[in-house]
C-alpha positions, 0 to 999 in steps of 0.5 A: 877555233872551228866548230865540228859537227856531223851535219851542216844545214845552210838556211833557216827558212821553210826548207832549212827548219824542215830539214832540221826537224827531220834530222832531229827525229830520224838521227837524234844522235847527230850533232848539227848546226843551221847556218843562217845569213840573216838575223832572224829565221824565215828565209824568203818570208823574212826577206820580203816585206812588201805590202800584201806578201802572201803565199801563191801556193795553198798552205795545205800543200805548202806546209809539212805533213808533220806539222798540220796547217791549222788555219782555214786561210789557204793562201796565207799572208807572210806573218802567218807563214813566219809564225808557222816556220817559227813553230817548226823550229821550236818544236824540232829543237832547232832554235838553239842550233841556228847560227844567225848572221852567219853567211856561208861563203865557201865550202871545201871538201877534203878527201883526206879528212872526209869533211867539209870546211865551211867559211862563213862571215862568223867563223869556220864550221867543219861538218861530215855532211853539208845540206844546202837549204838556202833555196835559189833566190839571190837575197842581195839583189833582185833583177833590175833592168836599166830604164832610160831616163830613170835619173830624171824621175822625181818620184819614189822608185822601189824594188819589192825585195827591198821595200822601205818600211817608211814608204807612204802609199796612201793617196798616191798614184802608183805604177807597178812594173811587171805582171808576175806573182809579186805584181798581182799581189801588190796591185790590189793591196796598194789599191785599197789606199792609193789614189790609183794603181797601174800595172804596167806589163810588157806582156800578159801572164796567166792568172787563176782564181782560188778562194782565200779561205778553204770552206771544206778545210774549215768544215773538216777542222770543226769535225776532225782532229787537225792531222786528219783534216790536214791529210784529207785537204792536202790529198785533195789539193795535190790531186787538183794541182797535178790534174790541172797541170797535166790538163794544161800540158796536154790540152792547153787550148781547153785550159786557156779557154777556162782561164779566159772565162774566169777573167771575163766573168770577173771583169765583164769585158771581153776586149779588156781580157783579150788585150791584157790577160791573153799571154802568147805562151802556153799555160804552165810554160811559166808559173801560173799566178794565183789571185785569191778571191779574184782580188786583182780583177775586183780592184780593176773593175772597181776603178782603183786599178788598171792594166797597161800592156806596152813597153817603156820608152823612158822615165820622165820627171812625173811618170813613165812614157810608154811606146804609144806616146802616153805618159803614165803619171806616178808618184811611186814606181814599183819595179816588180821586174823579177828575181835573180837566182843563185845556185846553192846560195852562192857558196863557192865550192871546192873538192880537194882544192879544185873549184866546182862550178854547178853548171858543169854538174848534173843533179842526182835525184834532184838533190845531189851533184855529180862527183861531189861527196856528202853534199845535198841541196834542196829545191822545190817544184816549179808547178806545185808547192815548194815544200812538197819536194823539199820534204821528199828531199829531207826524207831521202837525205835521212834515208841516205844517212841511215844507209851509210850508218848501217853499212859503215860508210863515211862518204857518198858520192854520186857518179862524176859523169853520168852518160847521156845528153843534158838539159836545164835543171829548171825547164821553165821559160820565165825570164828569171829562170832563163837568165840563171841557166848559165849558172845552174846545174843540169839534169840528164834524161833518165833516172836517177839524173832527171828532175820530175815535176810530178809530186805524185810520181815522186811520192811513190818513187822516192821512198823506194828508190835504190840508194846505191844506184848511181852512187859510190860509197867509201867505208869509214875504215877503207883507204881514202878513195876506195869504193865499196 
């Protein structure tokens, strides 16, 4: 027997438990369930278990405004974030409503019943509204390029997304392939106990240093209630993030000089910095990597880690041969080569029997799909903490449900074919984004079809946005298909 509910939330990670919290407070009369593919909550933070896993955004902006971050550790480790997610689920009463080991496979909308029927690995669920909070990572596989000669390699080869719990890295020679957030997290962590760690990168990435602990936050927490301290630090961090992003986009040469100065100050070697930490692209064409307290630079300066910028010719029995002809010895190779993205958690959508491909659709207010009824999705910012936009999306969905209740509407459908040109939803040059563009929904060039990467703009716009603009509503007692 199918389970019938008012709202179905897909995903019990940071986004999903936040959506459940908002729903339980703003619409306590509504029944809901959270469909979670894994055996525990946490989403990305439950999936990734590699050494040193941490946030690359500060927790005062990555946490929710209704749940203040009470730790002065701004760049928190995975365990602390998992604890935070669990507390939200407990506080909001979501735990009994999470259906673990229940992966959503398909979702079919019927205009006759005005319901979504979701088929999962653990039964059928029927809901009036579907909210996909599963992010956009492919949990089943990461990105893994083919390396010539890999079958000849005699050491251990691992991908960070599937880190073996029994892998012993102590005293080993390790090569980490990559230069993104995962690589710059792994290298200094592994270097603490390994013989040596080499970060092998095809091209450099921009890095910035942030303190692991926030002294201002610690001082405020001693003097103010947690909520007040959180608001002050959150506001400061948002202003700094957005200000730095705008500076990078408008004055890239100035920001490049500043980032170079940070690196030279820590490494004390201008030639080394220019060779390994001078990207060919502009700051924030790709996401800026954060290193807490400059730990990567400290590991390099201390001789426990090094960087090689070159391409891989082939694997050999005891390591990797690069294009220069050098062989980098390795007992363990970590392929931190990136992630694979998947829209809507890979759910196969149909509307009245017609298959829906996200790439053919346009995002409405960064959270709904053109022509698709009663469905919302949650994605975060590419230039700021994921949760900043996630919570704005949650609050907008709650406003939409309230508007439908007050006016007797059963269905809300964004316009099916908005006018004007289209461009990628994720406007980023990173490889993992570019590989996914053929599968993702698009965006338009004017409101409400654009996706802004500006939290301050969205913070003031979203609560005042006209719910009716670009949207068709169907009344509960109207004939099917009649627009209000």
